[in-house]
C-alpha positions in Angstrom: -1.9 94.0 -14.4 -1.4 95.5 -11.0 -4.8 97.2 -11.3 -6.5 94.0 -12.3 -4.7 92.2 -9.4 -6.1 94.7 -7.0 -9.6 94.4 -8.4 -9.4 90.7 -8.2 -8.3 90.8 -4.6 -11.0 93.3 -3.8 -13.6 91.0 -5.3 -12.3 88.0 -3.3 -12.5 90.1 -0.1 -16.1 91.1 -0.9 -16.9 87.4 -1.6 -15.4 86.4 1.7 -17.4 89.0 3.6 -20.6 87.7 1.8 -19.8 84.1 2.9 -19.3 85.3 6.5 -22.5 87.3 6.5 -24.5 84.3 5.1 -23.1 82.0 7.8 -23.9 84.5 10.6 -27.4 85.2 9.3 -28.1 81.5 9.0 -26.9 80.8 12.5 -28.8 83.7 14.0 -32.1 82.8 12.2 -31.8 79.1 13.1 -30.7 79.4 16.7 -31.7 82.8 18.1 -34.8 83.7 16.0 -36.5 80.3 15.5 -35.0 78.0 18.2 -35.2 80.8 20.8 -31.7 80.7 22.2 -31.1 83.9 24.2 -29.5 86.8 22.4 -27.0 87.0 25.2 -25.4 83.8 23.7 -24.9 85.5 20.3 -21.4 87.0 20.9 -19.7 83.7 21.5 -21.9 80.6 21.4 -23.9 81.4 18.2 -21.0 83.3 16.5 -18.8 80.3 17.1 -21.1 78.1 15.0 -21.1 80.7 12.1 -17.3 81.0 12.3 -16.8 77.2 12.2 -19.1 76.9 9.2 -17.3 79.7 7.4 -13.9 78.1 8.2 -15.1 74.9 6.5 -16.4 76.7 3.5 -13.1 78.6 2.9 -10.9 75.6 3.5 -13.1 73.5 1.2 -12.8 76.2 -1.5 -9.0 76.1 -1.2 -9.0 72.4 -1.9 -11.7 72.1 -4.5 -10.5 74.9 -6.8 -7.6 72.7 -7.9 -9.7 69.7 -9.1 -12.2 72.0 -10.7 -9.5 73.9 -12.6 -8.2 70.6 -14.0 -11.7 69.5 -15.1 -12.9 72.9 -16.4 -9.7 74.9 -16.9 -11.5 77.6 -19.0 -13.7 78.5 -16.0 -11.7 77.9 -12.8 -8.1 78.3 -13.7 -8.3 82.1 -13.3 -9.4 81.5 -9.7 -6.4 79.3 -8.8 -4.5 82.2 -7.1 -7.3 82.3 -4.5 -6.5 78.8 -3.1 -3.8 80.1 -0.7 -6.0 83.1 0.3 -9.0 80.9 1.1 -6.9 78.3 2.8 -5.2 80.8 5.2 -8.5 82.6 5.8 -10.2 79.3 6.6 -7.4 78.2 8.9 -7.5 81.6 10.7 -11.2 81.2 11.3 -10.7 77.7 12.4 -8.2 78.9 15.0 -10.7 81.5 16.2 -13.3 78.7 16.4 -10.9 76.5 18.4 -10.1 79.3 20.8 -13.8 80.3 21.4 -14.7 76.6 21.9 -12.1 76.3 24.6 -13.6 79.3 26.4 -17.2 78.1 26.4 -16.7 74.3 26.4 -18.8 73.6 29.5 -21.9 71.4 30.3 -24.0 74.5 30.3 -23.3 75.1 26.6 -22.7 71.5 25.4 -24.7 69.2 27.7 -24.5 66.3 25.1 -20.8 66.2 25.5 -20.8 65.7 29.2 -21.9 63.2 31.7 -21.8 64.2 35.4 -19.6 67.3 34.5 -17.1 65.0 32.7 -16.5 64.6 29.0 -18.4 61.5 27.6 -17.3 59.5 24.6 -19.0 61.9 22.2 -17.3 64.9 23.7 -13.9 63.2 23.8 -14.0 61.9 20.2 -15.3 65.2 18.8 -12.6 67.2 20.6 -9.9 64.6 19.6 -10.8 64.8 15.9 -11.0 68.6 16.0 -7.6 68.9 17.6 -6.0 66.5 15.1 -7.4 68.4 12.1 -6.4 71.7 13.5 -2.7 70.7 14.0 -2.5 69.2 10.5 -4.0 72.4 9.0 -1.4 74.3 11.1 1.4 72.4 9.3 -0.2 73.2 6.0 -0.5 76.8 6.8 3.1 77.1 8.0 4.3 75.5 4.7 2.4 78.2 2.9 4.4 81.0 4.5 6.4 82.4 1.5 9.8 82.1 3.3 9.1 78.6 4.4 7.7 77.6 0.9 10.8 78.9 -0.8 13.1 77.0 1.5 11.4 73.7 0.7 11.7 71.4 -2.2 8.5 71.3 -4.3 7.8 67.6 -3.7 8.2 68.0 0.1 6.0 71.1 0.1 3.3 69.3 -2.0 3.2 66.3 0.3 2.5 68.6 3.3 -0.2 70.4 1.3 -1.8 67.1 0.5 -2.0 66.2 4.1 -4.8 68.8 4.2 -7.1 66.1 2.8 -6.3 64.0 5.8 -7.2 67.0 8.0 -10.5 67.3 6.1 -11.2 63.7 6.8 -10.8 64.4 10.6 -13.1 67.5 10.2 -15.6 65.1 8.7 -15.3 62.8 11.8 -15.4 65.9 14.1 -18.7 67.2 12.8 -20.2 63.7 12.4 -19.6 62.7 16.0 -20.7 66.1 17.2 -24.1 66.1 15.4 -25.1 62.8 13.8 -27.8 62.1 16.3 -29.7 65.2 15.4 -29.3 64.7 11.6 -31.8 61.8 11.6 -34.5 63.8 13.4 -35.5 66.5 10.8 -38.7 67.1 12.8 -36.5 68.6 15.5 -34.7 71.1 13.2 -35.8 74.6 14.0 -37.8 75.9 11.0 -36.7 72.8 9.0 -33.2 74.4 8.7 -30.3 71.9 8.4 -28.0 71.7 11.4 -24.8 73.6 10.8 -22.8 70.5 11.6 -24.7 68.7 8.8 -24.0 71.5 6.3 -20.3 71.3 7.3 -20.3 67.6 6.8 -21.9 67.8 3.4 -19.4 70.5 2.2 -16.4 68.5 3.5 -17.7 65.3 2.0 -18.2 66.9 -1.4 -14.6 68.3 -1.3 -13.1 64.9 -0.4 -15.3 63.2 -3.0 -14.1 65.6 -5.7 -10.5 64.6 -4.9 -11.4 60.9 -5.2 -13.3 61.4 -8.5 -10.4 63.5 -10.0 -7.9 60.8 -9.0 -9.8 58.3 -11.2 -8.7 60.4 -14.3 -4.9 60.1 -14.7 -4.9 62.8 -17.4 -6.0 65.5 -14.9 -4.2 64.3 -11.8 -1.9 66.8 -10.2 
């Protein structure tokens, strides 16, 4: 059993690395190679986009595995143990994204968010929704610490975990406000590749939709 557990964890780490590689390659191809953004912006500006997308992917996986396991237990139940792993990994990447964003959040990098060197309504709303989602996910992550989880009653712990869906809703608002103007101009997409903000929106929307659909079936509700 221990050997199988180690093998399963090893596979999950490999899967996580693959997701990170895909998000980085996509960001580099879209922005550096096709759009022509200078390579000097890769370490922070472009990497931050890839990290943000990876964070959304892992957090979405942590939430969607539960509903999938209740609908198709034969397929997804064996992956249930990965929910906490993906959730904590996604939150960690989200924290890195927030930190990098604070470092480079200037008119030079994000001109759409500023008017006369001051945050405009798009910039303020995007930052507000991002901050709210981060702190809700922080509470969820803290409740997942083994010592904290053991000290809580299950019902209280479960309520905190479910606030993660509220955080996902704010993520949805965060990326919508940030990029919706460009979503409706596919002719401006470098190489026809979807904006990373749109990909994050689609992934988050599917995750929330899966929760809504599952809630319509009482026999599989949590």
